[in-house]
C-alpha positions in Angstrom: 13.6 5.0 4.3 15.7 5.0 8.2 14.2 5.7 11.2 16.6 9.3 10.9 15.8 10.2 7.7 11.7 10.0 8.2 12.4 11.7 11.6 14.2 15.2 10.0 11.9 14.9 7.2 8.4 14.3 8.8 8.2 17.9 10.4 9.7 19.3 7.3 6.8 18.2 5.5 3.9 19.0 8.4 5.1 22.3 8.2 5.2 22.7 4.6 1.4 21.4 4.8 0.2 24.1 7.7 2.4 27.1 5.3 0.6 25.7 2.1 -3.3 26.2 4.5 -1.8 29.6 5.9 -3.9 32.4 4.6 -1.1 35.1 5.1 2.3 33.1 4.3 4.1 32.0 0.8 4.4 28.4 0.5 8.8 29.9 1.1 12.0 27.6 2.3 12.3 30.4 5.0 8.2 30.1 6.3 8.9 26.0 6.5 11.8 26.0 8.2 10.8 28.2 10.7 7.6 26.8 11.2 9.3 23.0 11.9 11.9 24.6 14.5 14.7 23.1 12.0 17.4 24.5 10.2 18.4 25.1 6.6 20.8 22.8 6.4 18.4 20.0 7.4 16.0 21.3 4.8 18.6 21.7 2.2 19.8 17.9 2.7 16.3 16.4 1.8 14.6 19.1 -0.5 15.5 20.9 -3.2 12.0 23.1 -3.1 9.4 24.0 -1.0 7.1 22.2 -3.4 9.4 19.1 -2.8 8.8 19.1 1.3 4.9 19.9 0.8 4.9 16.4 -2.0 6.9 14.7 0.1 3.7 14.1 2.8 2.4 11.2 -0.1 6.1 10.5 -0.3 5.8 9.4 3.2 3.0 7.6 4.0 4.5 3.9 2.8 8.0 4.9 4.6 5.9 5.2 7.5 3.8 2.2 7.4 7.0 0.4 6.9 8.8 2.0 10.2 5.3 1.0 12.0 5.3 -2.8 10.8 9.7 -3.2 11.2 8.6 -2.0 14.9 5.4 -3.9 15.8 6.8 -7.1 17.9 5.6 -10.3 15.8 4.0 -8.2 12.9 5.5 -10.6 9.9 3.7 -13.6 12.0 0.5 -12.0 10.9 -1.9 -13.7 8.7 -2.3 -11.6 5.2 -5.6 -10.6 6.6 -4.3 -8.9 9.5 -1.6 -7.3 7.5 -3.3 -6.0 4.9 -5.8 -4.8 7.0 -2.4 -3.0 9.3 -1.6 -1.4 6.0 -4.9 0.4 5.2 -5.3 1.9 8.9 -1.5 3.0 9.2 -2.1 4.8 5.9 -5.7 6.0 6.7 -4.1 7.0 9.7 -1.4 9.2 8.1 -3.7 11.1 5.9 -5.4 11.7 8.7 -3.2 13.8 10.6 -3.3 16.0 7.6 -7.1 15.1 6.3 -8.0 18.6 5.3 -5.0 18.8 3.3 -5.1 15.6 1.5 -9.3 16.3 1.0 -7.7 20.0 -0.8 -4.3 17.7 -2.9 -5.7 14.1 -3.2 -6.3 14.1 -6.9 -4.3 17.4 -7.8 -0.5 18.1 -8.8 0.1 17.5 -5.6 -0.1 14.1 -4.9 0.7 13.5 -8.7 4.1 14.2 -8.2 5.0 12.2 -5.0 6.0 8.5 -5.4 2.6 7.7 -3.6 1.0 5.6 -6.3 4.2 3.3 -6.7 4.9 2.6 -3.6 1.3 1.6 -2.8 1.5 -0.8 -5.6 5.2 -2.0 -4.0 3.1 -3.2 -1.1 0.4 -4.9 -2.3 3.4 -6.5 -4.6 4.6 -8.1 -1.4 1.8 -8.9 0.2 0.5 -10.7 -2.8 3.8 -12.8 -2.8 4.1 -13.7 0.6 4.6 -17.2 1.7 0.5 -16.8 3.0 -0.3 -16.8 -0.8 -0.1 -20.7 -2.5 2.1 -20.9 -5.1 -0.4 -21.7 -7.6 -1.9 -18.7 -6.8 1.3 -16.4 -6.9 1.2 -17.3 -10.7 -1.8 -14.5 -11.0 -1.4 -12.5 -7.8 2.1 -12.4 -8.0 1.2 -9.8 -11.8 1.7 -6.2 -11.7 -1.8 -5.4 -13.4 -3.4 -7.3 -9.7 -1.1 -5.0 -7.8 -2.3 -1.9 -10.3 -5.7 -3.3 -9.4 -5.4 -3.1 -5.6 -4.0 0.1 -5.7 -6.7 2.1 -7.5 -8.8 -0.4 -4.7 -6.7 1.1 -2.4 -7.1 4.9 -3.8 -10.4 4.8 -4.4 -11.1 4.0 -0.3 -9.4 7.0 0.4 -11.4 9.5 -1.5 -14.1 7.6 -0.2 -12.5 8.0 3.3 -12.1 12.1 2.1 -15.9 12.2 1.9 -16.8 10.3 4.7 -18.5 12.3 7.7 -19.8 9.7 9.4 -18.3 10.2 13.2 -14.6 9.2 12.9 -15.0 7.7 9.3 -16.6 4.7 10.3 -18.2 3.9 7.0 -15.0 3.5 5.6 -13.4 1.5 8.5 -16.3 -0.8 8.3 -15.9 -1.2 4.2 -11.9 -1.8 4.6 -12.7 -4.4 7.0 -15.3 -5.8 4.6 -12.8 -5.4 1.5 -9.4 -7.0 3.3 -11.6 -9.9 4.4 -12.7 -11.0 1.2 -9.5 -10.3 -0.7 -7.6 -12.1 1.5 -10.1 -15.1 1.3 -9.7 -14.9 -2.4 -6.0 -15.0 -2.4 -5.1 -17.3 0.1 -7.8 -19.5 -1.2 -6.3 -23.4 -1.7 -8.3 -24.7 -3.8 -6.7 -23.9 -6.7 -3.7 -25.2 -5.3 -5.3 -28.9 -4.4 -7.1 -28.7 -7.4 -3.6 -28.6 -9.9 -2.2 -31.3 -7.2 -4.9 -33.5 -7.5 -4.9 -33.1 -11.2 -1.4 -33.5 -11.8 -1.6 -37.0 -9.3 -4.4 -38.3 -11.7 -2.7 -37.8 -15.1 0.4 -39.1 -13.2 -1.8 -42.5 -12.3 -3.7 -42.7 -15.3 -6.5 -43.4 -13.7 -8.8 -41.8 -17.0 -6.7 -44.0 -18.6 -5.6 -41.2 -20.8 -2.9 -43.2 -22.0 -4.6 -45.4 -24.2 -5.3 -42.4 -26.1 -3.0 -42.3 -29.2 -1.4 -38.9 -29.0 -1.6 -38.5 -25.2 0.5 -42.1 -24.7 3.4 -41.2 -26.8 3.2 -38.1 -24.9 4.1 -40.4 -22.0 5.9 -42.7 -23.4 
């Protein structure tokens, strides 16, 4: 998503959330437009219904992360741990803009209508197949079940955050720090690649005398 599109959609989405939470306003196109300060043409350019504008709160979270990452100098040079941590913190900051709304809707149809789950999974796929991850490790980290599991872990963190009443949700912050450090170390562990390289060299150099075995000898031949 380009910055201009985000800049137009965000006020409309925030307005939709405010109207949704209001006790005296129905969620209508007119109410959202009036609250956002934008015009009807802008609304119609991005949304078909008021519910679309409401759901877009979740749709915009990952694009917001990507825009922040793209505008952060040297972000691509960050370690995997730093980028994984940044993703989760930017995500929680975005959710924190409307915490009461998230607490009320994260596990309801409002969130499930969004592209949020697929977008989070795409971020994990990009992180776990980046140059930081050894090629051998990517035989596992590049698989969709790994991204799906990490997405569910991210969702579990969000649910923890919605119920976290510690000051500034410090309990969730500490959990994110520990989880990100563990996952990054696991994903980038170089022992697998080195083990494969060593095993290949041992076989090629026949240090174990495997070529003397009839079947293996014929295979090498």
